[in-house]
C-alpha positions as CSV (number, residue, x, y, z in Angstrom):
1,M,115.8,67.1,73.8
2,P,112.2,68.5,73.8
3,R,110.8,69.7,70.5
4,P,110.6,73.5,70.1
5,R,106.8,73.4,69.9
6,V,106.6,71.5,73.2
7,V,108.9,73.9,74.9
8,L,106.9,76.9,73.6
9,A,103.6,75.3,74.7
10,L,105.0,74.6,78.2
11,L,106.3,78.1,78.5
12,S,102.9,79.5,77.4
13,L,101.2,77.2,79.9
14,A,103.6,78.2,82.7
15,A,103.2,81.9,81.9
16,L,99.4,81.7,82.0
17,L,99.1,79.3,84.9
18,A,102.0,80.7,86.9
19,G,99.8,80.8,90.0
20,C,96.2,80.6,89.0
21,A,95.3,80.3,92.7
22,P,92.6,83.0,93.0
23,T,93.3,85.9,95.3
24,S,90.7,86.9,97.9
25,G,89.4,89.5,95.5
26,S,88.9,87.1,92.6
27,G,85.4,87.4,91.2
28,N,83.2,85.5,88.8
29,S,83.8,87.2,85.5
30,A,81.7,84.7,83.6
31,G,78.7,86.3,85.2
32,D,79.4,89.4,83.0
33,F,78.5,87.4,79.9
34,R,75.6,85.5,78.4
35,G,75.1,82.5,76.1
36,D,78.1,81.1,74.4
37,Q,80.3,84.0,75.6
38,R,79.5,82.9,79.2
39,A,80.3,79.3,78.3
40,V,83.8,80.4,77.0
41,A,84.4,82.6,80.1
42,T,83.4,79.7,82.4
43,I,86.1,77.4,80.8
44,V,88.7,80.1,81.6
45,E,87.4,80.2,85.2
46,D,87.4,76.4,85.4
47,L,91.1,76.5,84.3
48,E,91.8,79.0,87.2
49,S,90.0,76.8,89.6
50,A,91.6,73.5,88.6
51,A,95.0,75.1,88.6
52,S,94.5,76.5,92.1
53,K,93.5,73.0,93.3
54,G,96.5,71.4,91.5
55,D,94.1,69.3,89.4
56,Q,96.3,68.8,86.4
57,D,94.3,65.7,85.5
58,R,91.1,67.6,85.0
59,I,93.0,70.3,83.1
60,C,94.3,67.8,80.6
61,R,91.2,65.6,80.5
62,T,88.4,68.2,80.1
63,L,89.7,71.7,79.7
64,L,92.4,71.5,77.1
65,A,91.7,70.6,73.5
66,P,93.2,67.3,72.3
67,D,95.7,69.0,70.0
68,L,97.0,71.1,72.9
69,V,97.2,68.0,75.1
70,R,99.3,66.3,72.4
71,R,101.6,69.4,72.1
72,L,102.1,69.6,75.9
73,S,102.9,65.8,76.1
74,S,106.2,64.3,75.2
75,P,107.6,60.8,75.3
76,A,109.2,61.6,78.6
77,R,106.1,63.2,80.3
78,G,102.4,63.3,79.6
79,C,100.2,66.3,79.8
80,P,99.4,66.0,83.5
81,A,103.2,66.0,84.4
82,A,103.8,69.0,82.1
83,V,100.9,70.9,83.8
84,E,102.1,69.9,87.2
85,H,105.5,71.3,86.4
86,A,104.0,74.6,85.3
87,L,101.9,74.8,88.4
88,K,104.9,74.2,90.7
89,N,106.4,77.5,89.5
90,S,103.3,79.6,90.4
91,D,102.6,82.8,92.2
92,T,99.1,83.9,93.3
93,F,97.0,85.9,90.9
94,S,93.6,85.6,89.3
95,L,92.3,85.5,85.8
96,D,89.6,88.0,84.9
97,V,87.9,87.6,81.5
98,Q,87.6,91.0,79.9
99,T,86.2,90.2,76.4
100,V,85.0,87.1,74.5
101,R,84.8,86.9,70.7
102,I,83.2,83.9,69.0
103,S,83.4,83.0,65.3
104,G,81.7,79.7,64.6
105,D,83.4,77.0,66.6
106,T,86.4,79.1,67.6
107,A,86.6,81.8,70.2
108,T,89.1,84.0,72.0
109,A,89.0,85.3,75.5
110,R,91.1,88.3,76.5
111,V,92.0,87.9,80.1
112,K,93.6,90.2,82.7
113,V,96.1,88.3,84.8
114,E,96.3,90.0,88.2
115,N,99.6,89.6,89.9
116,G,100.4,92.2,92.6
117,D,101.1,95.6,91.2
118,R,101.5,94.5,87.6
119,D,98.6,93.3,85.6
120,R,99.3,91.3,82.5
121,F,97.0,90.5,79.6
122,A,96.7,87.3,77.5
123,T,94.4,86.1,74.8
124,I,93.3,82.5,75.1
125,G,92.1,80.6,72.1
126,L,89.3,78.1,72.5
127,S,87.5,75.7,70.2
128,R,84.7,73.2,70.2
129,P,84.7,70.1,67.9
130,R,81.0,70.5,67.0
131,P,78.3,73.0,68.0
132,S,76.8,70.6,70.6
133,A,80.2,70.0,72.3
134,G,81.6,72.2,75.0
135,W,84.4,74.7,74.6
136,Q,88.0,73.7,75.2
137,I,91.2,75.7,75.5
138,A,93.1,75.3,72.2
139,R,95.9,77.9,72.5
140,L,97.7,79.5,75.5
141,P,99.9,82.4,74.5
142,L,102.6,84.2,76.4
143,T,101.2,87.0,78.5
144,Q,102.0,90.7,78.2
145,T,102.7,93.2,81.0
146,A,100.4,96.1,81.1
147,A,101.6,99.6,81.4
148,R,100.7,101.3,84.6
């Protein structure tokens, strides 16, 4: 039986990645930011791109922080299998980074998840092991439906 933290992490990943294939109107939201904020937004866009290509190996190897990879992995399946499972249950929408907040070596990116007529919002947590290292996704929360 999967551990509760693994199940929650998989549900969070599935909720966020539930179809990260960009729609035709998907833009480059990283261009709206500068410096470290742009680097954070770029990682979110890289997640969207890798998910749309079904590149679960890249997601696990370079985009997710090691602790999140460990939480997604289980004795029965590794991170790539868990991400592949999340991607199989996907619709089409895009991730649009709205705001980026950085505090030292942690950051949050508030993203709008566009999916048909209902937008949802999520806050993605990122970290970097040291200032010279790149940002990685450390936390994937469940998304919230926006009121229209």
